[in-house]
C-alpha positions in Angstrom: -40.4 -156.7 -84.3 -39.5 -156.3 -87.9 -35.8 -154.8 -87.0 -35.5 -157.7 -84.9 -36.5 -160.3 -87.5 -34.1 -158.4 -90.0 -31.2 -158.8 -87.6 -31.9 -162.5 -87.3 -32.2 -162.9 -90.9 -28.7 -161.0 -91.5 -27.0 -163.3 -88.7 -28.2 -166.3 -90.5 -27.1 -165.2 -93.9 -23.6 -164.2 -92.3 -23.3 -167.8 -90.8 -20.5 -170.0 -92.3 -22.0 -172.8 -94.2 -21.3 -176.2 -93.0 -22.0 -179.2 -94.6 -24.5 -181.5 -93.3 -24.1 -185.1 -92.5 -25.1 -187.3 -95.3 -27.0 -190.0 -93.4 -29.8 -192.2 -94.8 -33.4 -192.0 -93.3 -33.3 -195.9 -93.0 -30.8 -197.1 -90.6 -30.4 -200.6 -88.9 -31.0 -200.5 -85.2 -28.2 -201.2 -83.1 -28.4 -204.7 -81.6 -26.6 -204.0 -78.4 -23.5 -205.8 -79.4 -20.5 -203.9 -78.5 -18.0 -206.0 -80.4 -18.9 -204.1 -83.4 -16.6 -201.3 -82.1 -13.8 -203.8 -82.6 -14.6 -204.0 -86.3 -12.8 -201.6 -88.9 -16.2 -200.2 -90.4 -19.4 -199.5 -89.0 -21.9 -198.0 -91.4 -25.8 -197.0 -91.3 -26.6 -197.9 -88.0 -28.7 -195.9 -85.4 -27.8 -195.9 -81.6 -30.6 -195.1 -79.3 -31.1 -194.9 -75.5 -27.7 -197.1 -74.8 -24.3 -197.3 -73.1 -21.3 -198.0 -75.0 -18.2 -198.3 -72.7 -14.9 -199.5 -72.1 -13.7 -199.5 -75.8 -10.3 -198.9 -77.0 -9.6 -199.2 -80.9 -7.6 -198.2 -83.5 -8.2 -197.2 -87.3 -12.1 -197.7 -87.1 -14.3 -195.9 -89.5 -17.9 -194.9 -88.4 -19.8 -193.8 -91.4 -23.5 -192.4 -91.8 -24.7 -193.1 -88.3 -26.8 -191.5 -85.6 -26.5 -191.6 -81.9 -29.5 -190.4 -79.9 -29.5 -190.4 -76.0 -26.3 -192.4 -76.0 -23.6 -192.5 -73.2 -20.1 -193.1 -74.1 -17.8 -194.2 -70.9 -14.1 -194.8 -71.0 -13.7 -194.5 -74.8 -10.5 -194.3 -76.7 -10.4 -193.9 -80.4 -6.9 -193.7 -82.2 -6.7 -192.7 -86.0 -10.3 -193.1 -86.2 -12.3 -191.8 -89.1 -15.9 -190.4 -88.0 -17.7 -189.7 -91.4 -21.5 -188.2 -91.4 -22.4 -188.4 -87.8 -24.9 -187.0 -85.5 -24.5 -187.0 -81.8 -28.2 -185.9 -80.4 -28.2 -185.6 -76.7 -25.1 -187.7 -76.0 -23.0 -187.7 -73.0 -19.3 -188.5 -73.2 -17.2 -189.4 -70.1 -13.4 -190.0 -70.1 -13.8 -190.2 -73.9 -10.6 -189.5 -76.3 -10.2 -189.3 -80.0 -6.5 -189.3 -80.8 -5.3 -188.4 -84.2 -8.9 -188.8 -85.7 -10.7 -187.3 -88.6 -14.1 -185.8 -88.1 -16.2 -185.0 -91.5 -19.5 -183.5 -91.4 -20.0 -184.4 -87.9 -22.6 -182.8 -85.6 -22.9 -182.5 -81.8 -26.3 -181.3 -80.7 -27.3 -180.8 -76.9 -24.5 -183.0 -75.8 -22.4 -183.0 -72.8 -18.9 -183.5 -73.6 -17.2 -182.4 -70.4 -13.6 -183.1 -70.5 -13.7 -184.6 -74.0 -10.2 -184.9 -75.7 -10.0 -184.3 -79.5 -6.4 -184.0 -79.9 -3.9 -183.9 -82.9 -7.0 -184.6 -84.9 -8.8 -183.0 -88.1 -12.3 -181.4 -87.5 -13.9 -180.6 -90.8 -17.5 -179.3 -91.4 -18.1 -179.9 -87.7 -20.7 -178.3 -85.5 -21.2 -178.1 -81.8 -24.6 -176.6 -80.9 -25.9 -176.3 -77.2 -23.1 -178.5 -75.7 -21.2 -178.6 -72.6 -17.6 -179.1 -73.7 -16.0 -177.4 -70.5 -12.6 -178.8 -69.7 -12.1 -180.2 -73.3 -8.9 -180.6 -74.8 -8.2 -180.1 -78.6 -4.4 -179.7 -78.5 -2.5 -179.8 -81.9 -5.9 -180.3 -83.8 -6.9 -178.5 -87.1 -10.1 -176.9 -87.6 -11.8 -176.3 -91.1 -15.3 -175.0 -91.2 -16.0 -175.5 -87.5 -18.7 -174.0 -85.6 -19.2 -173.8 -81.7 -22.6 -172.2 -81.0 -24.7 -171.8 -77.8 -21.6 -174.0 -76.0 -19.5 -173.8 -73.0 -15.9 -174.3 -73.5 -14.7 -173.0 -70.2 -11.5 -174.2 -69.0 -10.6 -175.7 -72.4 -7.5 -176.1 -74.2 -6.6 -175.1 -77.8 -2.9 -175.4 -77.7 -0.9 -175.3 -80.8 -4.2 -175.6 -83.0 -4.6 -174.3 -86.8 -8.0 -172.4 -87.3 -9.2 -172.2 -90.9 -12.8 -171.0 -90.8 -13.8 -171.4 -87.4 -16.8 -169.9 -85.5 -17.5 -169.1 -82.0 -21.0 -167.9 -81.3 -22.5 -167.2 -78.0 -19.9 -169.5 -76.4 -18.3 -169.5 -72.9 -14.5 -169.5 -73.0 -13.7 -168.1 -69.8 -10.2 -169.5 -68.5 -9.5 -171.2 -71.8 -6.0 -171.3 -73.5 -5.4 -170.6 -77.1 -1.4 -170.5 -76.8 0.8 -170.8 -79.9 -2.7 -170.7 -81.8 -2.9 -168.2 -84.5 -6.2 -166.0 -83.7 -6.2 -164.2 -87.0 -9.5 -163.0 -87.8 -11.3 -164.9 -85.0 -14.6 -163.4 -84.0 -15.1 -163.7 -80.2 -17.6 -160.4 -80.1 -20.5 -162.8 -78.9 -18.5 -164.8 -76.4 -17.4 -164.4 -72.8 -13.5 -164.4 -72.8 -12.5 -163.7 -69.2 -9.1 -164.8 -68.3 -8.4 -166.6 -71.6 -4.8 -167.3 -72.3 -3.4 -166.4 -75.7 0.1 -165.9 -77.3 0.6 -162.1 -77.8 2.4 -162.9 -81.4 -0.5 -165.0 -82.5 -3.4 -162.1 -82.1 -2.9 -160.3 -85.3 -6.5 -159.1 -86.1 -9.2 -160.6 -83.9 -12.8 -159.4 -83.7 -14.0 -158.4 -80.2 -16.7 -156.1 -78.9 -16.0 -152.8 -77.1 -16.5 -154.4 -73.7 -13.9 -157.2 -74.5 -11.4 -154.8 -75.5 -10.1 -154.1 -71.9 -9.6 -158.0 -71.5 -7.1 -157.9 -74.3 -5.4 -154.9 -73.2 -4.5 -156.6 -70.1 -3.3 -159.6 -72.2 -1.0 -157.1 -74.1 0.2 -155.6 -70.8 -1.5 -152.1 -71.6 -2.7 -150.3 -68.6 -5.6 -147.6 -69.4 -5.8 -144.9 -66.7 
């Protein structure tokens, strides 16, 4: 038991430090008025047990808000800024973030299947215990981002820039990382069957012994 606890402590110490969202303990309740999403600035609001749908907007800033058990349907934000946000047990259906900036954003126990966060910046962002299968992050930049206990199967990280990214206990089967530099990315706790990578972008990656055969096949190396 002591060894197990020691391993947990060491693993926690080795985690990349991600800044937490800065949100007030006192937030105004959402008044079920979807027109606020056509304003340019939303701040200090708690959204709870509601549906937000059929919204398309540019240059909106959502600042220091909480979304608890919120369903997003048919949403497109372009050049939006999400700053200090927590999404807890939220569901995203046909949701697109294009050329957006996410700073200190957390997705906790969310269903994000098919979500698009493309050509965007993710900075100090956490996805924990989420279903992000079939998601698209093409041409996005990642700085201090962690995916933990999350499904990313059949997802696309095409032409992305990684700077301090962590994958912890993540399902990455059938996902693509073409034209994305994977230098020093640690996949050792992940499932990575049939992932697609660019050979010239591999350099130094961190994998476990069982995963080594997967990458040997990617490199065209046959072990007899």
